[in-house]
mmCIF file as Biopython writes it, N, C-alpha, C and O atoms, coordinates in Angstrom:
data_model
#
loop_
_atom_site.group_PDB
_atom_site.id
_atom_site.type_symbol
_atom_site.label_atom_id
_atom_site.label_alt_id
_atom_site.label_comp_id
_atom_site.label_asym_id
_atom_site.label_entity_id
_atom_site.label_seq_id
_atom_site.pdbx_PDB_ins_code
_atom_site.Cartn_x
_atom_site.Cartn_y
_atom_site.Cartn_z
_atom_site.occupancy
_atom_site.B_iso_or_equiv
_atom_site.auth_seq_id
_atom_site.auth_asym_id
_atom_site.pdbx_PDB_model_num
ATOM 1   N N  . VAL A ? 1  ? 2.780  10.571  -15.891 1.0 0.0 1  A 1 
ATOM 2   C CA . VAL A ? 1  ? 2.915  11.196  -14.572 1.0 0.0 1  A 1 
ATOM 3   C C  . VAL A ? 1  ? 2.593  10.164  -13.504 1.0 0.0 1  A 1 
ATOM 4   O O  . VAL A ? 1  ? 1.497  9.605   -13.480 1.0 0.0 1  A 1 
ATOM 5   N N  . SER A ? 2  ? 3.542  9.916   -12.630 1.0 0.0 2  A 1 
ATOM 6   C CA . SER A ? 2  ? 3.331  8.933   -11.575 1.0 0.0 2  A 1 
ATOM 7   C C  . SER A ? 2  ? 2.445  9.511   -10.491 1.0 0.0 2  A 1 
ATOM 8   O O  . SER A ? 2  ? 2.623  10.655  -10.073 1.0 0.0 2  A 1 
ATOM 9   N N  . GLN A ? 3  ? 1.492  8.719   -10.041 1.0 0.0 3  A 1 
ATOM 10  C CA . GLN A ? 3  ? 0.637  9.124   -8.938  1.0 0.0 3  A 1 
ATOM 11  C C  . GLN A ? 3  ? 0.925  8.296   -7.693  1.0 0.0 3  A 1 
ATOM 12  O O  . GLN A ? 3  ? 0.088  8.199   -6.795  1.0 0.0 3  A 1 
ATOM 13  N N  . CYS A ? 4  ? 2.107  7.704   -7.643  1.0 0.0 4  A 1 
ATOM 14  C CA . CYS A ? 4  ? 2.440  6.871   -6.501  1.0 0.0 4  A 1 
ATOM 15  C C  . CYS A ? 4  ? 2.628  7.732   -5.258  1.0 0.0 4  A 1 
ATOM 16  O O  . CYS A ? 4  ? 3.157  8.842   -5.326  1.0 0.0 4  A 1 
ATOM 17  N N  . ILE A ? 5  ? 2.185  7.203   -4.127  1.0 0.0 5  A 1 
ATOM 18  C CA . ILE A ? 5  ? 2.387  7.865   -2.849  1.0 0.0 5  A 1 
ATOM 19  C C  . ILE A ? 5  ? 3.842  7.672   -2.434  1.0 0.0 5  A 1 
ATOM 20  O O  . ILE A ? 5  ? 4.352  6.552   -2.481  1.0 0.0 5  A 1 
ATOM 21  N N  . SER A ? 6  ? 4.508  8.732   -2.035  1.0 0.0 6  A 1 
ATOM 22  C CA . SER A ? 6  ? 5.901  8.604   -1.623  1.0 0.0 6  A 1 
ATOM 23  C C  . SER A ? 6  ? 5.990  7.853   -0.300  1.0 0.0 6  A 1 
ATOM 24  O O  . SER A ? 6  ? 5.090  7.928   0.537   1.0 0.0 6  A 1 
ATOM 25  N N  . SER A ? 7  ? 7.085  7.134   -0.130  1.0 0.0 7  A 1 
ATOM 26  C CA . SER A ? 7  ? 7.239  6.330   1.080   1.0 0.0 7  A 1 
ATOM 27  C C  . SER A ? 7  ? 7.343  7.207   2.317   1.0 0.0 7  A 1 
ATOM 28  O O  . SER A ? 7  ? 7.094  6.742   3.429   1.0 0.0 7  A 1 
ATOM 29  N N  . SER A ? 8  ? 7.713  8.487   2.132   1.0 0.0 8  A 1 
ATOM 30  C CA . SER A ? 8  ? 7.817  9.362   3.293   1.0 0.0 8  A 1 
ATOM 31  C C  . SER A ? 8  ? 6.443  9.809   3.775   1.0 0.0 8  A 1 
ATOM 32  O O  . SER A ? 8  ? 6.304  10.305  4.893   1.0 0.0 8  A 1 
ATOM 33  N N  . ASN A ? 9  ? 5.426  9.632   2.931   1.0 0.0 9  A 1 
ATOM 34  C CA . ASN A ? 9  ? 4.066  10.012  3.306   1.0 0.0 9  A 1 
ATOM 35  C C  . ASN A ? 9  ? 3.420  8.827   3.998   1.0 0.0 9  A 1 
ATOM 36  O O  . ASN A ? 9  ? 2.990  7.879   3.342   1.0 0.0 9  A 1 
ATOM 37  N N  . GLN A ? 10 ? 3.350  8.876   5.313   1.0 0.0 10 A 1 
ATOM 38  C CA . GLN A ? 10 ? 2.852  7.736   6.071   1.0 0.0 10 A 1 
ATOM 39  C C  . GLN A ? 10 ? 1.350  7.817   6.308   1.0 0.0 10 A 1 
ATOM 40  O O  . GLN A ? 10 ? 0.829  7.147   7.199   1.0 0.0 10 A 1 
ATOM 41  N N  . SER A ? 11 ? 0.645  8.636   5.516   1.0 0.0 11 A 1 
ATOM 42  C CA . SER A ? 11 ? -0.805 8.662   5.649   1.0 0.0 11 A 1 
ATOM 43  C C  . SER A ? 11 ? -1.325 7.358   5.102   1.0 0.0 11 A 1 
ATOM 44  O O  . SER A ? 11 ? -1.054 7.023   3.949   1.0 0.0 11 A 1 
ATOM 45  N N  . ALA A ? 12 ? -2.061 6.619   5.891   1.0 0.0 12 A 1 
ATOM 46  C CA . ALA A ? 12 ? -2.454 5.265   5.518   1.0 0.0 12 A 1 
ATOM 47  C C  . ALA A ? 12 ? -2.977 5.213   4.098   1.0 0.0 12 A 1 
ATOM 48  O O  . ALA A ? 12 ? -3.166 6.243   3.450   1.0 0.0 12 A 1 
ATOM 49  N N  . ILE A ? 13 ? -3.205 4.020   3.632   1.0 0.0 13 A 1 
ATOM 50  C CA . ILE A ? 13 ? -3.496 3.791   2.224   1.0 0.0 13 A 1 
ATOM 51  C C  . ILE A ? 13 ? -4.891 4.294   1.850   1.0 0.0 13 A 1 
ATOM 52  O O  . ILE A ? 13 ? -5.339 4.092   0.721   1.0 0.0 13 A 1 
ATOM 53  N N  . THR A ? 14 ? -5.581 4.949   2.791   1.0 0.0 14 A 1 
ATOM 54  C CA . THR A ? 14 ? -6.932 5.426   2.507   1.0 0.0 14 A 1 
ATOM 55  C C  . THR A ? 14 ? -6.941 6.512   1.446   1.0 0.0 14 A 1 
ATOM 56  O O  . THR A ? 14 ? -7.956 6.696   0.774   1.0 0.0 14 A 1 
ATOM 57  N N  . GLY A ? 15 ? -5.836 7.241   1.272   1.0 0.0 15 A 1 
ATOM 58  C CA . GLY A ? 15 ? -5.847 8.348   0.325   1.0 0.0 15 A 1 
ATOM 59  C C  . GLY A ? 15 ? -5.336 7.973   -1.045  1.0 0.0 15 A 1 
ATOM 60  O O  . GLY A ? 15 ? -4.433 8.631   -1.562  1.0 0.0 15 A 1 
ATOM 61  N N  . LEU A ? 16 ? -5.890 6.927   -1.655  1.0 0.0 16 A 1 
ATOM 62  C CA . LEU A ? 16 ? -5.432 6.506   -2.977  1.0 0.0 16 A 1 
ATOM 63  C C  . LEU A ? 16 ? -5.880 7.503   -4.034  1.0 0.0 16 A 1 
ATOM 64  O O  . LEU A ? 16 ? -6.977 8.053   -3.937  1.0 0.0 16 A 1 
ATOM 65  N N  . PRO A ? 17 ? -5.043 7.745   -5.047  1.0 0.0 17 A 1 
ATOM 66  C CA . PRO A ? 17 ? -5.470 8.607   -6.146  1.0 0.0 17 A 1 
ATOM 67  C C  . PRO A ? 17 ? -6.682 8.020   -6.854  1.0 0.0 17 A 1 
ATOM 68  O O  . PRO A ? 17 ? -6.909 6.811   -6.818  1.0 0.0 17 A 1 
ATOM 69  N N  . GLU A ? 18 ? -7.451 8.877   -7.493  1.0 0.0 18 A 1 
ATOM 70  C CA . GLU A ? 18 ? -8.657 8.426   -8.193  1.0 0.0 18 A 1 
ATOM 71  C C  . GLU A ? 18 ? -8.294 7.393   -9.252  1.0 0.0 18 A 1 
ATOM 72  O O  . GLU A ? 18 ? -7.339 7.579   -10.007 1.0 0.0 18 A 1 
ATOM 73  N N  . GLY A ? 19 ? -9.053 6.309   -9.307  1.0 0.0 19 A 1 
ATOM 74  C CA . GLY A ? 19 ? -8.810 5.259   -10.282 1.0 0.0 19 A 1 
ATOM 75  C C  . GLY A ? 19 ? -7.851 4.188   -9.809  1.0 0.0 19 A 1 
ATOM 76  O O  . GLY A ? 19 ? -7.660 3.187   -10.500 1.0 0.0 19 A 1 
ATOM 77  N N  . PHE A ? 20 ? -7.244 4.373   -8.650  1.0 0.0 20 A 1 
ATOM 78  C CA . PHE A ? 20 ? -6.314 3.384   -8.118  1.0 0.0 20 A 1 
ATOM 79  C C  . PHE A ? 20 ? -7.043 2.470   -7.142  1.0 0.0 20 A 1 
ATOM 80  O O  . PHE A ? 20 ? -7.925 2.912   -6.407  1.0 0.0 20 A 1 
ATOM 81  N N  . THR A ? 21 ? -6.672 1.204   -7.139  1.0 0.0 21 A 1 
ATOM 82  C CA . THR A ? 21 ? -7.245 0.249   -6.201  1.0 0.0 21 A 1 
ATOM 83  C C  . THR A ? 21 ? -6.113 -0.478  -5.482  1.0 0.0 21 A 1 
ATOM 84  O O  . THR A ? 21 ? -5.004 -0.597  -6.003  1.0 0.0 21 A 1 
ATOM 85  N N  . LEU A ? 22 ? -6.409 -0.958  -4.287  1.0 0.0 22 A 1 
ATOM 86  C CA . LEU A ? 22 ? -5.440 -1.740  -3.528  1.0 0.0 22 A 1 
ATOM 87  C C  . LEU A ? 22 ? -5.290 -3.100  -4.182  1.0 0.0 22 A 1 
ATOM 88  O O  . LEU A ? 22 ? -6.285 -3.785  -4.421  1.0 0.0 22 A 1 
ATOM 89  N N  . GLN A ? 23 ? -4.063 -3.499  -4.473  1.0 0.0 23 A 1 
ATOM 90  C CA . GLN A ? 23 ? -3.826 -4.774  -5.141  1.0 0.0 23 A 1 
ATOM 91  C C  . GLN A ? 23 ? -3.466 -5.868  -4.148  1.0 0.0 23 A 1 
ATOM 92  O O  . GLN A ? 23 ? -4.061 -6.945  -4.169  1.0 0.0 23 A 1 
ATOM 93  N N  . ASN A ? 24 ? -2.507 -5.605  -3.290  1.0 0.0 24 A 1 
ATOM 94  C CA . ASN A ? 24 ? -2.185 -6.600  -2.276  1.0 0.0 24 A 1 
ATOM 95  C C  . ASN A ? 24 ? -1.377 -5.976  -1.157  1.0 0.0 24 A 1 
ATOM 96  O O  . ASN A ? 24 ? -0.776 -4.913  -1.317  1.0 0.0 24 A 1 
ATOM 97  N N  . ILE A ? 25 ? -1.374 -6.649  -0.031  1.0 0.0 25 A 1 
ATOM 98  C CA . ILE A ? 25 ? -0.608 -6.232  1.143   1.0 0.0 25 A 1 
ATOM 99  C C  . ILE A ? 25 ? 0.303  -7.390  1.517   1.0 0.0 25 A 1 
ATOM 100 O O  . ILE A ? 25 ? -0.139 -8.538  1.572   1.0 0.0 25 A 1 
ATOM 101 N N  . THR A ? 26 ? 1.566  -7.098  1.772   1.0 0.0 26 A 1 
ATOM 102 C CA . THR A ? 26 ? 2.475  -8.130  2.269   1.0 0.0 26 A 1 
ATOM 103 C C  . THR A ? 26 ? 3.176  -7.607  3.509   1.0 0.0 26 A 1 
ATOM 104 O O  . THR A ? 26 ? 3.295  -6.398  3.712   1.0 0.0 26 A 1 
ATOM 105 N N  . ASP A ? 27 ? 3.645  -8.548  4.345   1.0 0.0 27 A 1 
ATOM 106 C CA . ASP A ? 27 ? 4.518  -8.134  5.434   1.0 0.0 27 A 1 
ATOM 107 C C  . ASP A ? 27 ? 5.927  -7.961  4.868   1.0 0.0 27 A 1 
ATOM 108 O O  . ASP A ? 27 ? 6.152  -8.187  3.680   1.0 0.0 27 A 1 
ATOM 109 N N  . LEU A ? 28 ? 6.870  -7.562  5.715   1.0 0.0 28 A 1 
ATOM 110 C CA . LEU A ? 28 ? 8.205  -7.267  5.207   1.0 0.0 28 A 1 
ATOM 111 C C  . LEU A ? 28 ? 8.972  -8.519  4.811   1.0 0.0 28 A 1 
ATOM 112 O O  . LEU A ? 28 ? 10.065 -8.423  4.251   1.0 0.0 28 A 1 
ATOM 113 N N  . ASN A ? 29 ? 8.412  -9.699  5.095   1.0 0.0 29 A 1 
ATOM 114 C CA . ASN A ? 29 ? 9.009  -10.951 4.633   1.0 0.0 29 A 1 
ATOM 115 C C  . ASN A ? 29 ? 8.411  -11.407 3.313   1.0 0.0 29 A 1 
ATOM 116 O O  . ASN A ? 29 ? 8.794  -12.452 2.787   1.0 0.0 29 A 1 
ATOM 117 N N  . GLY A ? 30 ? 7.472  -10.633 2.770   1.0 0.0 30 A 1 
ATOM 118 C CA . GLY A ? 30 ? 6.878  -10.976 1.491   1.0 0.0 30 A 1 
ATOM 119 C C  . GLY A ? 30 ? 5.664  -11.874 1.581   1.0 0.0 30 A 1 
ATOM 120 O O  . GLY A ? 30 ? 5.159  -12.332 0.556   1.0 0.0 30 A 1 
ATOM 121 N N  . ASN A ? 31 ? 5.181  -12.137 2.795   1.0 0.0 31 A 1 
ATOM 122 C CA . ASN A ? 31 ? 3.993  -12.974 2.945   1.0 0.0 31 A 1 
ATOM 123 C C  . ASN A ? 31 ? 2.737  -12.143 2.731   1.0 0.0 31 A 1 
ATOM 124 O O  . ASN A ? 31 ? 2.638  -11.024 3.233   1.0 0.0 31 A 1 
ATOM 125 N N  . ASN A ? 32 ? 1.775  -12.689 1.986   1.0 0.0 32 A 1 
ATOM 126 C CA . ASN A ? 32 ? 0.528  -11.973 1.762   1.0 0.0 32 A 1 
ATOM 127 C C  . ASN A ? 32 ? -0.244 -11.811 3.061   1.0 0.0 32 A 1 
ATOM 128 O O  . ASN A ? 32 ? -0.285 -12.722 3.889   1.0 0.0 32 A 1 
ATOM 129 N N  . VAL A ? 33 ? -0.854 -10.647 3.232   1.0 0.0 33 A 1 
ATOM 130 C CA . VAL A ? 33 ? -1.644 -10.326 4.415   1.0 0.0 33 A 1 
ATOM 131 C C  . VAL A ? 33 ? -2.986 -9.799  3.925   1.0 0.0 33 A 1 
ATOM 132 O O  . VAL A ? 33 ? -3.033 -8.940  3.044   1.0 0.0 33 A 1 
ATOM 133 N N  . SER A ? 34 ? -4.078 -10.311 4.493   1.0 0.0 34 A 1 
ATOM 134 C CA . SER A ? 34 ? -5.381 -9.770  4.118   1.0 0.0 34 A 1 
ATOM 135 C C  . SER A ? 34 ? -5.623 -8.488  4.895   1.0 0.0 34 A 1 
ATOM 136 O O  . SER A ? 34 ? -5.091 -8.306  5.991   1.0 0.0 34 A 1 
ATOM 137 N N  . SER A ? 35 ? -6.432 -7.595  4.321   1.0 0.0 35 A 1 
ATOM 138 C CA . SER A ? 35 ? -6.629 -6.291  4.958   1.0 0.0 35 A 1 
ATOM 139 C C  . SER A ? 35 ? -7.222 -6.432  6.346   1.0 0.0 35 A 1 
ATOM 140 O O  . SER A ? 35 ? -6.985 -5.584  7.206   1.0 0.0 35 A 1 
ATOM 141 N N  . SER A ? 36 ? -7.989 -7.490  6.580   1.0 0.0 36 A 1 
ATOM 142 C CA . SER A ? 36 ? -8.595 -7.680  7.901   1.0 0.0 36 A 1 
ATOM 143 C C  . SER A ? 36 ? -7.573 -8.116  8.943   1.0 0.0 36 A 1 
ATOM 144 O O  . SER A ? 36 ? -7.840 -8.042  10.142  1.0 0.0 36 A 1 
ATOM 145 N N  . ASP A ? 37 ? -6.394 -8.575  8.491   1.0 0.0 37 A 1 
ATOM 146 C CA . ASP A ? 37 ? -5.361 -9.035  9.424   1.0 0.0 37 A 1 
ATOM 147 C C  . ASP A ? 37 ? -4.307 -7.972  9.713   1.0 0.0 37 A 1 
ATOM 148 O O  . ASP A ? 37 ? -3.361 -8.228  10.458  1.0 0.0 37 A 1 
ATOM 149 N N  . VAL A ? 38 ? -4.459 -6.787  9.136   1.0 0.0 38 A 1 
ATOM 150 C CA . VAL A ? 38 ? -3.489 -5.716  9.374   1.0 0.0 38 A 1 
ATOM 151 C C  . VAL A ? 38 ? -3.621 -5.241  10.816  1.0 0.0 38 A 1 
ATOM 152 O O  . VAL A ? 38 ? -4.717 -4.911  11.270  1.0 0.0 38 A 1 
ATOM 153 N N  . SER A ? 39 ? -2.503 -5.209  11.528  1.0 0.0 39 A 1 
ATOM 154 C CA . SER A ? 39 ? -2.535 -4.778  12.927  1.0 0.0 39 A 1 
ATOM 155 C C  . SER A ? 39 ? -1.726 -3.505  13.101  1.0 0.0 39 A 1 
ATOM 156 O O  . SER A ? 39 ? -0.859 -3.192  12.285  1.0 0.0 39 A 1 
ATOM 157 N N  . GLY A ? 40 ? -2.013 -2.779  14.165  1.0 0.0 40 A 1 
ATOM 158 C CA . GLY A ? 40 ? -1.341 -1.518  14.425  1.0 0.0 40 A 1 
ATOM 159 C C  . GLY A ? 40 ? 0.101  -1.707  14.850  1.0 0.0 40 A 1 
ATOM 160 O O  . GLY A ? 40 ? 0.461  -2.734  15.426  1.0 0.0 40 A 1 
ATOM 161 N N  . GLY A ? 41 ? 0.923  -0.708  14.564  1.0 0.0 41 A 1 
ATOM 162 C CA . GLY A ? 41 ? 2.308  -0.717  14.987  1.0 0.0 41 A 1 
ATOM 163 C C  . GLY A ? 41 ? 3.206  -1.629  14.193  1.0 0.0 41 A 1 
ATOM 164 O O  . GLY A ? 41 ? 4.318  -1.935  14.622  1.0 0.0 41 A 1 
ATOM 165 N N  . THR A ? 42 ? 2.739  -2.071  13.033  1.0 0.0 42 A 1 
ATOM 166 C CA . THR A ? 42 ? 3.507  -2.975  12.184  1.0 0.0 42 A 1 
ATOM 167 C C  . THR A ? 42 ? 3.690  -2.321  10.821  1.0 0.0 42 A 1 
ATOM 168 O O  . THR A ? 42 ? 2.813  -1.597  10.349  1.0 0.0 42 A 1 
ATOM 169 N N  . THR A ? 43 ? 4.829  -2.579  10.192  1.0 0.0 43 A 1 
ATOM 170 C CA . THR A ? 43 ? 5.075  -2.029  8.860   1.0 0.0 43 A 1 
ATOM 171 C C  . THR A ? 43 ? 4.704  -3.063  7.805   1.0 0.0 43 A 1 
ATOM 172 O O  . THR A ? 43 ? 5.117  -4.220  7.878   1.0 0.0 43 A 1 
ATOM 173 N N  . TYR A ? 44 ? 3.924  -2.631  6.832   1.0 0.0 44 A 1 
ATOM 174 C CA . TYR A ? 44 ? 3.496  -3.490  5.730   1.0 0.0 44 A 1 
ATOM 175 C C  . TYR A ? 44 ? 3.876  -2.847  4.407   1.0 0.0 44 A 1 
ATOM 176 O O  . TYR A ? 44 ? 4.096  -1.638  4.329   1.0 0.0 44 A 1 
ATOM 177 N N  . ASN A ? 45 ? 3.950  -3.671  3.369   1.0 0.0 45 A 1 
ATOM 178 C CA . ASN A ? 45 ? 4.163  -3.186  2.016   1.0 0.0 45 A 1 
ATOM 179 C C  . ASN A ? 45 ? 2.821  -3.226  1.297   1.0 0.0 45 A 1 
ATOM 180 O O  . ASN A ? 45 ? 2.313  -4.302  0.982   1.0 0.0 45 A 1 
ATOM 181 N N  . PHE A ? 46 ? 2.252  -2.060  1.037   1.0 0.0 46 A 1 
ATOM 182 C CA . PHE A ? 46 ? 0.972  -1.955  0.340   1.0 0.0 46 A 1 
ATOM 183 C C  . PHE A ? 46 ? 1.244  -1.730  -1.141  1.0 0.0 46 A 1 
ATOM 184 O O  . PHE A ? 46 ? 1.964  -0.800  -1.504  1.0 0.0 46 A 1 
ATOM 185 N N  . CYS A ? 47 ? 0.674  -2.576  -2.000  1.0 0.0 47 A 1 
ATOM 186 C CA . CYS A ? 47 ? 0.793  -2.378  -3.441  1.0 0.0 47 A 1 
ATOM 187 C C  . CYS A ? 47 ? -0.579 -2.015  -3.996  1.0 0.0 47 A 1 
ATOM 188 O O  . CYS A ? 47 ? -1.590 -2.625  -3.647  1.0 0.0 47 A 1 
ATOM 189 N N  . TYR A ? 48 ? -0.594 -1.022  -4.855  1.0 0.0 48 A 1 
ATOM 190 C CA . TYR A ? 48 ? -1.846 -0.527  -5.421  1.0 0.0 48 A 1 
ATOM 191 C C  . TYR A ? 48 ? -1.548 -0.036  -6.825  1.0 0.0 48 A 1 
ATOM 192 O O  . TYR A ? 48 ? -0.385 0.139   -7.191  1.0 0.0 48 A 1 
ATOM 193 N N  . GLY A ? 49 ? -2.580 0.186   -7.605  1.0 0.0 49 A 1 
ATOM 194 C CA . GLY A ? 49 ? -2.332 0.666   -8.949  1.0 0.0 49 A 1 
ATOM 195 C C  . GLY A ? 49 ? -3.597 0.737   -9.768  1.0 0.0 49 A 1 
ATOM 196 O O  . GLY A ? 49 ? -4.707 0.580   -9.259  1.0 0.0 49 A 1 
ATOM 197 N N  . ASN A ? 50 ? -3.401 0.981   -11.072 1.0 0.0 50 A 1 
ATOM 198 C CA . ASN A ? 50 ? -4.511 0.973   -12.017 1.0 0.0 50 A 1 
ATOM 199 C C  . ASN A ? 50 ? -4.076 0.170   -13.230 1.0 0.0 50 A 1 
ATOM 200 O O  . ASN A ? 50 ? -3.134 -0.617  -13.138 1.0 0.0 50 A 1 
ATOM 201 N N  . SER A ? 51 ? -4.737 0.351   -14.361 1.0 0.0 51 A 1 
ATOM 202 C CA . SER A ? 51 ? -4.447 -0.496  -15.513 1.0 0.0 51 A 1 
ATOM 203 C C  . SER A ? 51 ? -3.052 -0.255  -16.076 1.0 0.0 51 A 1 
ATOM 204 O O  . SER A ? 51 ? -2.508 -1.129  -16.751 1.0 0.0 51 A 1 
ATOM 205 N N  . SER A ? 52 ? -2.465 0.902   -15.819 1.0 0.0 52 A 1 
ATOM 206 C CA . SER A ? 52 ? -1.182 1.211   -16.445 1.0 0.0 52 A 1 
ATOM 207 C C  . SER A ? 52 ? -0.046 1.442   -15.457 1.0 0.0 52 A 1 
ATOM 208 O O  . SER A ? 52 ? 1.100  1.616   -15.871 1.0 0.0 52 A 1 
ATOM 209 N N  . GLU A ? 53 ? -0.333 1.448   -14.188 1.0 0.0 53 A 1 
ATOM 210 C CA . GLU A ? 53 ? 0.693  1.803   -13.208 1.0 0.0 53 A 1 
ATOM 211 C C  . GLU A ? 53 ? 0.532  0.954   -11.958 1.0 0.0 53 A 1 
ATOM 212 O O  . GLU A ? 53 ? -0.582 0.719   -11.491 1.0 0.0 53 A 1 
ATOM 213 N N  . SER A ? 54 ? 1.660  0.497   -11.421 1.0 0.0 54 A 1 
ATOM 214 C CA . SER A ? 54 ? 1.634  -0.265  -10.182 1.0 0.0 54 A 1 
ATOM 215 C C  . SER A ? 54 ? 2.595  0.382   -9.202  1.0 0.0 54 A 1 
ATOM 216 O O  . SER A ? 54 ? 3.716  0.738   -9.562  1.0 0.0 54 A 1 
ATOM 217 N N  . CYS A ? 55 ? 2.152  0.532   -7.965  1.0 0.0 55 A 1 
ATOM 218 C CA . CYS A ? 55 ? 2.935  1.225   -6.951  1.0 0.0 55 A 1 
ATOM 219 C C  . CYS A ? 55 ? 2.980  0.374   -5.691  1.0 0.0 55 A 1 
ATOM 220 O O  . CYS A ? 55 ? 2.022  -0.330  -5.373  1.0 0.0 55 A 1 
ATOM 221 N N  . CYS A ? 56 ? 4.082  0.443   -4.985  1.0 0.0 56 A 1 
ATOM 222 C CA . CYS A ? 56 ? 4.174  -0.199  -3.679  1.0 0.0 56 A 1 
ATOM 223 C C  . CYS A ? 56 ? 4.801  0.788   -2.709  1.0 0.0 56 A 1 
ATOM 224 O O  . CYS A ? 56 ? 5.704  1.540   -3.075  1.0 0.0 56 A 1 
ATOM 225 N N  . VAL A ? 57 ? 4.324  0.782   -1.484  1.0 0.0 57 A 1 
ATOM 226 C CA . VAL A ? 57 ? 4.864  1.690   -0.479  1.0 0.0 57 A 1 
ATOM 227 C C  . VAL A ? 57 ? 4.816  1.013   0.879   1.0 0.0 57 A 1 
ATOM 228 O O  . VAL A ? 57 ? 3.840  0.342   1.214   1.0 0.0 57 A 1 
ATOM 229 N N  . ASN A ? 58 ? 5.879  1.193   1.663   1.0 0.0 58 A 1 
ATOM 230 C CA . ASN A ? 58 ? 5.896  0.681   3.031   1.0 0.0 58 A 1 
ATOM 231 C C  . ASN A ? 58 ? 5.163  1.659   3.931   1.0 0.0 58 A 1 
ATOM 232 O O  . ASN A ? 58 ? 5.478  2.850   3.940   1.0 0.0 58 A 1 
ATOM 233 N N  . ILE A ? 59 ? 4.205  1.177   4.676   1.0 0.0 59 A 1 
ATOM 234 C CA . ILE A ? 59 ? 3.427  2.012   5.583   1.0 0.0 59 A 1 
ATOM 235 C C  . ILE A ? 59 ? 3.405  1.349   6.950   1.0 0.0 59 A 1 
ATOM 236 O O  . ILE A ? 59 ? 3.128  0.156   7.066   1.0 0.0 59 A 1 
ATOM 237 N N  . THR A ? 60 ? 3.698  2.124   7.977   1.0 0.0 60 A 1 
ATOM 238 C CA . THR A ? 60 ? 3.593  1.640   9.350   1.0 0.0 60 A 1 
ATOM 239 C C  . THR A ? 60 ? 2.219  2.002   9.880   1.0 0.0 60 A 1 
ATOM 240 O O  . THR A ? 60 ? 1.852  3.175   9.922   1.0 0.0 60 A 1 
ATOM 241 N N  . THR A ? 61 ? 1.469  1.002   10.281  1.0 0.0 61 A 1 
ATOM 242 C CA . THR A ? 61 ? 0.092  1.227   10.722  1.0 0.0 61 A 1 
ATOM 243 C C  . THR A ? 61 ? 0.051  1.718   12.150  1.0 0.0 61 A 1 
ATOM 244 O O  . THR A ? 61 ? -1.029 1.961   12.689  1.0 0.0 61 A 1 
#
């Protein structure tokens, strides 16, 4: 059963399913972004997952 957040759900990445951790954030060009550099009004690709599942979703901050 996939626990990935749907891309239509723009609730920030704070609501991760239990056991999931944030893996990495990239901008839409694929460049890595640290969480402290995330700015408002920009769309990022957040990837998160657990030992058996990896998910990525575009979220506009």
